[in-house]
C-alpha positions as CSV (number, residue, x, y, z in Angstrom):
1,M,264.5,-86.2,80.5
2,E,267.6,-85.0,82.0
3,N,270.7,-87.0,80.8
4,S,271.5,-88.2,84.3
5,A,272.2,-92.0,85.0
6,N,271.1,-91.6,89.0
7,D,267.9,-90.1,88.2
8,N,266.6,-91.1,84.8
9,K,269.0,-92.9,82.5
10,N,269.0,-96.3,84.5
11,I,267.8,-99.8,84.3
12,H,264.8,-99.1,86.7
13,V,263.4,-96.3,84.5
14,F,263.8,-98.5,81.4
15,A,261.9,-101.2,83.5
16,F,259.1,-99.1,84.0
17,C,258.9,-98.0,80.4
18,S,259.1,-101.7,79.4
19,E,256.3,-102.7,81.8
20,L,254.0,-100.1,80.1
21,V,254.2,-101.8,77.0
22,K,254.1,-105.3,78.6
23,H,250.8,-104.4,80.2
24,G,249.4,-102.9,77.2
25,I,249.0,-99.5,78.5
26,F,250.9,-98.2,75.5
27,E,251.8,-99.7,72.3
28,T,255.2,-97.7,72.3
29,V,257.0,-95.7,74.8
30,E,259.8,-93.2,73.6
31,V,262.1,-91.7,76.0
32,N,264.4,-89.0,74.8
33,F,267.1,-87.2,77.0
34,L,268.5,-83.8,76.7
35,M,272.0,-82.7,75.9
36,V,274.3,-81.9,78.3
37,G,273.6,-78.2,79.5
38,H,269.8,-78.6,78.8
39,T,268.9,-80.3,82.0
40,H,265.3,-78.9,82.9
41,E,264.0,-77.4,79.9
42,D,260.7,-78.4,79.6
43,I,259.8,-78.5,83.3
44,D,261.4,-75.2,83.9
45,A,258.8,-73.6,81.5
46,L,256.0,-75.0,83.5
47,F,257.5,-73.7,86.9
48,S,258.3,-70.2,85.6
49,K,254.6,-69.8,85.0
50,V,253.8,-71.0,88.6
51,S,256.4,-68.4,89.9
52,A,255.2,-65.6,87.8
53,R,251.7,-66.2,89.1
54,T,252.5,-66.6,92.9
55,I,255.4,-64.1,93.1
56,N,253.4,-61.5,94.9
57,K,251.0,-63.8,97.0
58,D,251.1,-65.5,100.2
59,V,250.7,-69.1,99.2
60,L,250.6,-70.9,102.9
61,T,248.9,-74.0,102.3
62,L,249.1,-77.0,100.0
63,P,245.4,-76.7,98.8
64,T,246.2,-73.0,97.8
65,L,249.4,-74.0,96.0
66,M,247.5,-76.7,94.0
67,A,244.8,-74.1,93.1
68,E,247.5,-71.8,91.9
69,I,249.1,-74.4,89.7
70,W,245.9,-75.1,88.1
71,E,245.3,-71.4,87.1
72,S,248.9,-70.8,86.1
73,E,248.3,-72.2,82.4
74,A,245.4,-72.1,80.1
75,M,245.6,-75.8,79.7
76,H,245.4,-76.1,83.4
77,P,248.0,-78.7,84.7
78,V,246.6,-81.1,87.4
79,P,248.4,-81.2,90.7
80,L,248.0,-84.4,92.7
81,L,248.7,-85.2,96.3
82,L,250.5,-88.6,96.6
83,E,249.2,-90.5,99.4
84,E,251.1,-93.8,98.9
85,V,254.4,-94.6,97.1
86,A,255.1,-97.9,95.5
87,D,258.3,-99.9,96.0
88,H,258.9,-100.5,92.3
89,K,262.6,-100.7,92.5
90,S,262.5,-103.8,94.8
91,Y,259.5,-105.0,92.8
92,V,261.7,-105.4,89.7
93,G,265.2,-105.8,91.2
94,G,265.6,-109.4,90.7
95,F,264.3,-109.6,87.3
96,L,266.5,-107.3,85.5
97,D,269.8,-108.0,83.7
98,K,272.8,-105.9,83.7
99,L,273.0,-102.9,81.3
100,E,275.9,-101.5,79.5
101,G,276.4,-98.8,76.8
102,H,273.4,-96.8,77.5
103,S,275.1,-93.6,78.6
104,Q,275.7,-92.5,75.0
105,P,272.4,-93.0,73.1
106,I,270.2,-90.1,73.2
107,G,266.9,-91.8,72.8
108,F,265.1,-95.3,73.6
109,R,262.0,-96.7,72.3
110,F,260.1,-99.6,74.1
111,S,257.6,-101.8,72.3
112,M,256.5,-105.6,72.1
113,A,257.9,-107.9,69.5
114,N,257.3,-111.7,69.5
115,N,255.4,-111.4,72.8
116,V,258.5,-110.0,74.4
117,P,259.0,-106.4,75.6
118,I,262.1,-104.9,73.8
119,Y,263.9,-101.7,73.4
120,K,265.8,-100.0,70.8
121,F,268.1,-97.0,70.9
122,Q,269.0,-94.1,68.7
123,A,272.7,-92.7,68.8
124,K,271.9,-89.4,67.4
125,V,268.8,-87.2,66.8
126,D,268.6,-88.3,62.9
127,G,270.1,-91.7,63.4
128,P,268.0,-95.2,62.8
129,W,266.7,-97.2,65.9
130,M,268.9,-100.0,66.4
131,P,269.4,-103.0,66.5
132,E,266.7,-104.1,64.2
133,G,265.3,-106.8,66.2
134,G,265.8,-104.9,69.5
135,H,267.0,-106.1,73.0
136,S,265.4,-107.1,76.3
137,H,266.9,-106.4,79.7
138,W,264.7,-109.0,81.5
139,K,266.4,-112.2,82.7
140,K,265.8,-115.6,81.6
141,R,265.0,-118.7,83.3
142,N,265.3,-122.1,81.4
143,G,265.8,-120.2,78.2
144,Q,262.5,-118.3,78.8
145,F,262.0,-114.4,79.8
146,I,260.6,-114.0,83.3
147,F,258.2,-111.2,84.0
148,L,256.3,-110.1,87.1
149,E,252.8,-110.9,87.3
150,E,251.7,-109.1,90.6
151,E,251.7,-105.5,91.6
152,P,254.4,-103.4,93.3
153,R,253.7,-103.3,97.0
154,A,253.4,-99.9,98.8
155,L,256.3,-98.6,100.8
156,P,255.6,-98.3,104.6
157,L,254.2,-94.5,105.0
158,P,256.7,-93.4,107.5
159,S,259.5,-94.2,105.1
160,T,258.1,-91.7,102.5
161,H,259.1,-89.0,105.4
162,P,262.4,-89.4,106.1
163,R,263.1,-86.2,107.7
164,L,259.9,-85.9,109.8
165,G,262.0,-84.9,112.7
166,E,263.1,-81.6,110.9
167,V,259.5,-80.9,109.4
168,S,257.7,-80.8,112.8
169,P,259.9,-78.4,114.5
170,F,259.5,-76.1,111.3
171,I,255.7,-76.6,111.6
172,N,255.8,-75.5,115.3
173,N,257.6,-72.5,114.4
174,L,255.4,-71.5,111.6
175,I,252.4,-71.8,113.8
176,T,253.9,-69.9,116.6
177,F,254.9,-66.9,114.4
178,L,251.5,-66.8,112.8
179,K,249.7,-66.8,116.1
180,D,252.0,-64.2,117.8
181,T,252.0,-61.9,114.5
182,Y,248.5,-62.0,113.3
183,C,246.2,-63.9,115.5
184,K,246.3,-62.1,118.9
185,D,243.3,-59.9,117.9
186,E,240.3,-62.1,116.9
187,T,238.7,-58.7,115.3
188,S,241.7,-57.9,113.1
189,E,242.0,-58.5,109.5
190,G,245.2,-60.6,110.2
191,Y,243.1,-63.0,112.3
192,R,240.4,-63.3,109.7
193,K,243.2,-64.2,107.0
194,Y,245.5,-66.3,108.9
195,S,243.5,-68.1,111.4
196,P,242.4,-70.7,108.8
197,V,246.2,-71.4,108.0
198,V,246.8,-71.9,111.5
199,S,244.2,-74.3,111.7
200,Y,245.2,-76.1,108.6
201,W,249.0,-76.6,109.8
202,E,247.8,-77.7,113.4
203,R,245.8,-80.3,111.5
204,V,248.8,-81.5,109.3
205,K,251.0,-81.6,112.5
206,A,248.5,-84.0,114.4
207,N,248.3,-86.0,111.2
208,L,252.0,-86.3,110.9
209,T,252.3,-87.5,114.5
210,K,249.7,-90.2,113.9
211,I,251.4,-91.8,110.9
212,Q,252.0,-95.6,111.6
213,P,253.4,-98.2,109.2
214,L,250.8,-99.7,106.8
215,Q,249.4,-102.9,107.8
216,E,248.2,-104.0,104.3
217,E,251.3,-103.6,101.8
218,K,249.0,-103.7,98.9
219,L,248.6,-100.4,97.1
220,Q,245.1,-98.8,97.8
221,S,244.8,-97.5,94.5
222,G,246.3,-100.1,92.4
223,F,249.5,-99.5,90.1
224,W,248.4,-100.4,86.4
225,P,245.5,-98.9,84.6
226,Q,243.3,-101.3,82.6
227,T,243.6,-101.3,79.0
228,N,242.0,-103.5,76.0
229,H,244.1,-102.4,72.9
230,G,245.5,-106.0,72.7
231,T,249.3,-105.4,72.5
232,R,250.1,-106.7,76.3
233,F,252.2,-109.8,77.0
234,M,250.3,-113.1,76.5
235,T,250.9,-116.4,78.1
236,D,253.0,-119.2,76.2
237,A,249.5,-120.8,75.4
238,Q,247.9,-117.6,74.1
239,Y,250.7,-116.4,72.1
240,E,251.2,-120.0,70.4
241,D,247.6,-119.9,69.4
242,G,248.4,-116.9,67.4
243,L,251.4,-118.6,65.6
244,R,250.0,-120.5,62.6
245,V,251.9,-119.2,59.8
246,E,253.9,-121.5,57.8
247,Q,257.3,-120.3,56.7
248,D,259.1,-120.7,53.4
249,E,262.8,-121.3,53.3
250,P,264.6,-118.3,52.4
251,G,265.9,-117.7,48.8
252,L,269.0,-116.2,47.5
253,D,267.6,-112.8,47.8
254,E,266.8,-113.3,51.7
255,L,270.4,-114.7,52.1
256,E,271.8,-111.6,50.7
257,R,269.8,-109.4,52.9
258,E,270.8,-111.3,55.8
259,L,274.5,-110.9,54.8
260,Q,274.0,-107.1,54.7
261,A,272.1,-107.0,58.0
262,E,274.9,-108.8,59.6
263,N,277.6,-106.6,58.2
264,E,275.7,-103.5,59.4
265,M,275.2,-104.8,62.8
266,Q,279.0,-105.5,63.2
267,L,279.2,-101.5,62.7
268,Q,276.8,-100.7,65.2
269,P,277.1,-99.6,69.1
270,Y,275.8,-102.1,71.6
271,V,273.5,-101.2,74.5
272,G,272.3,-103.9,76.6
273,P,273.3,-106.9,79.0
274,P,276.8,-108.0,78.5
275,S,275.7,-111.5,78.4
276,L,273.4,-110.6,75.5
277,R,276.1,-108.8,73.2
278,P,275.3,-110.4,70.0
279,K,277.7,-113.0,68.6
280,R,278.6,-112.8,65.0
281,A,275.7,-114.7,63.5
282,F,276.0,-117.7,60.9
283,V,275.5,-116.1,57.4
284,P,275.4,-118.7,54.6
285,L,276.7,-116.7,52.0
286,E,279.8,-115.6,54.0
287,D,280.5,-118.8,56.2
288,I,280.1,-121.4,53.6
289,C,283.5,-121.9,51.9
290,E,285.4,-124.5,50.4
291,G,287.0,-127.2,52.8
292,K,284.7,-126.2,55.6
293,F,282.3,-128.7,57.3
294,V,278.6,-127.9,57.4
295,V,275.5,-129.2,59.3
296,L,272.4,-129.3,57.3
297,R,268.6,-129.6,57.7
298,P,267.2,-132.5,55.5
299,E,265.8,-131.6,52.2
300,D,263.3,-133.6,50.3
301,D,265.4,-134.5,47.3
302,F,268.1,-136.4,49.6
303,E,266.0,-137.2,52.8
304,A,263.3,-139.3,51.6
305,E,265.6,-142.3,51.0
306,V,267.2,-142.1,54.4
307,P,265.4,-140.0,57.0
308,R,267.6,-138.1,59.3
309,A,267.3,-135.2,61.5
310,V,270.5,-133.7,60.5
311,W,273.3,-134.2,57.7
312,L,276.7,-133.4,57.8
313,G,279.2,-132.8,54.8
314,R,282.2,-131.2,53.5
315,V,281.9,-128.0,51.5
316,M,283.4,-128.5,48.1
317,G,282.7,-124.9,46.7
318,A,281.2,-121.4,47.6
319,V,277.5,-120.5,47.3
320,V,276.8,-119.7,43.7
321,R,275.4,-116.1,43.6
322,D,275.1,-115.7,39.8
323,N,271.2,-115.3,39.3
324,N,271.9,-116.5,35.5
325,D,273.2,-120.0,36.9
326,E,271.0,-122.9,37.5
327,H,272.5,-123.5,40.6
328,H,272.1,-119.9,42.1
329,G,271.7,-120.0,45.8
330,Q,273.3,-123.6,46.1
331,F,276.8,-125.2,46.7
332,Q,278.4,-128.5,46.2
333,I,278.9,-130.9,49.2
334,E,280.6,-134.3,49.8
335,W,278.6,-136.3,52.4
336,W,280.2,-137.6,55.7
337,R,278.9,-139.9,58.5
338,R,279.6,-141.2,61.9
339,R,282.7,-143.2,62.2
340,H,281.3,-145.5,64.8
341,R,277.7,-146.6,64.0
342,K,275.5,-147.8,66.8
343,S,273.2,-150.8,65.9
344,T,270.2,-149.9,68.2
345,N,266.5,-149.4,67.8
346,A,267.1,-145.8,69.0
347,T,264.7,-143.2,67.4
348,N,266.1,-140.8,64.7
349,K,266.3,-137.9,67.1
350,E,267.5,-139.9,69.9
351,R,270.4,-141.1,67.9
352,Y,271.3,-137.4,66.8
353,Y,271.0,-136.3,70.2
354,S,273.8,-138.4,71.3
355,L,276.1,-136.3,69.0
356,L,275.7,-133.4,71.2
357,V,277.3,-135.2,74.3
358,G,279.1,-138.2,72.6
359,Q,282.0,-136.3,70.8
360,K,281.8,-139.1,68.2
361,D,283.9,-138.7,64.9
362,W,282.8,-138.2,61.3
363,K,284.3,-139.3,58.3
364,K,283.7,-139.4,54.6
365,D,280.6,-141.2,53.6
366,L,281.5,-143.2,50.4
367,G,278.1,-144.5,50.0
368,Y,276.5,-141.4,48.4
369,N,277.3,-139.8,45.1
370,T,279.4,-136.7,45.7
371,P,279.5,-133.8,45.0
372,H,275.8,-133.1,45.7
373,W,274.2,-129.8,45.0
374,I,272.6,-128.3,48.1
375,N,270.5,-125.3,48.8
376,A,272.3,-122.8,51.2
377,S,269.1,-122.1,53.0
378,A,269.8,-125.7,54.5
379,A,272.6,-125.0,56.2
380,I,272.6,-124.8,60.0
381,Y,276.2,-124.1,60.7
382,S,279.8,-124.4,59.4
383,W,283.0,-124.3,60.8
384,K,286.7,-125.0,59.6
385,Y,288.5,-128.2,61.0
386,R,292.1,-128.0,61.1
387,A,293.5,-131.7,61.0
388,K,297.2,-132.6,61.9
389,E,299.4,-133.1,59.2
390,G,299.6,-136.7,58.1
391,V,296.7,-137.6,60.1
392,P,293.5,-138.7,58.2
393,L,290.9,-136.1,58.0
394,I,288.3,-137.1,60.7
395,T,286.4,-134.3,62.1
396,K,284.6,-133.8,65.5
397,L,281.7,-131.5,66.0
398,N,282.5,-128.1,66.7
399,P,280.6,-127.0,70.1
400,L,278.9,-124.1,68.3
401,A,277.7,-126.8,65.7
402,K,276.5,-128.6,68.6
403,A,274.5,-125.8,70.0
404,A,273.0,-125.3,66.3
405,I,272.0,-128.8,66.1
406,N,270.4,-128.5,69.5
407,S,268.5,-125.4,68.6
408,H,267.2,-127.4,65.5
409,F,266.0,-130.1,67.6
410,E,264.2,-127.8,69.7
411,K,262.4,-126.3,66.8
412,L,261.4,-129.7,65.6
413,D,260.1,-130.6,69.1
414,A,258.1,-127.3,69.3
415,N,256.7,-128.0,65.6
416,E,255.6,-131.6,66.9
417,G,254.0,-129.9,70.0
418,R,251.9,-127.7,67.7
419,E,250.6,-130.6,65.3
């Protein structure tokens, strides 16, 4: 395509490509943009063939032009007459997020991932497709992407002829010229050749003046073709039925790959909605440092005695990354607990949900043996708390830690819903 933001390189064209994979019409759609100075390379090749075939011919009607286009190449390009226009821009307008950074990449690839239509971009011809997980430019509602289920409506037909007032006089002049020049003598060769042309344009003129706004906004021919190859968007229930795979906790090798991927991501350009610009991810091997506080998922060896939805502690040392060490992939921790405990009969999760809104203090828990070895894969989030000098070290949950805990609870709720 031409590298023009007005015509091609914009969010509405990207939305159409995204919908092609969402509806399962294609598994992948790849769009590449030409370099500056190479604006119409492919289509000009076809136009040159049509021009060479018609240069010395009188092509005076649309059916004649369509026939010449068909014969211009051995593969026979098929011309079509548009009888209706879909209002696709209004159709998707309220569902698309803003986009930034898309003027530089030269290629975009659209596909489905985890039941969401995503795109990746390519900064140069031999470059990788980035980012690894892709982005989606569709808006979210209540944390879920929202997609259109209906088809676009048709534009009222008169709006597809914005220059009708200029076209009609031109047709009148053409008809008058042909009649006066070739069609005065009904026995002449000119009359035989051009009288059908005059009749054609008189019918066109009559039809143009009869155009009325469409009473039915639905497209007569539909918009999306049918497909059955199975990669289309599914409802939540359909998608959840396909997710029944137990995932193991990541080991040290997986944590190393996470660290490498995060470092690589920081060097990548970003293309997507500003609100979705990726924040730096929590990477256990890099973010778990001595003196930081960490929120943990429960592990079997310390959760059985006192079941809790989350645990909190202070890091006593970095993650051991030596594969020859018996504690590789682990770090030491001292346990902390809530400073003000409630003596209520609230459920486990209800008590810990209160952490997200209560701003309760935590302090070192002397009731558990410390330090304790913990797998780094159990960490949800870590942060550094700066206490004032001379004040006992009592931490409050960082807002990002609360968000991480909330995400953990949502996963617990989702798992319970599947059981």
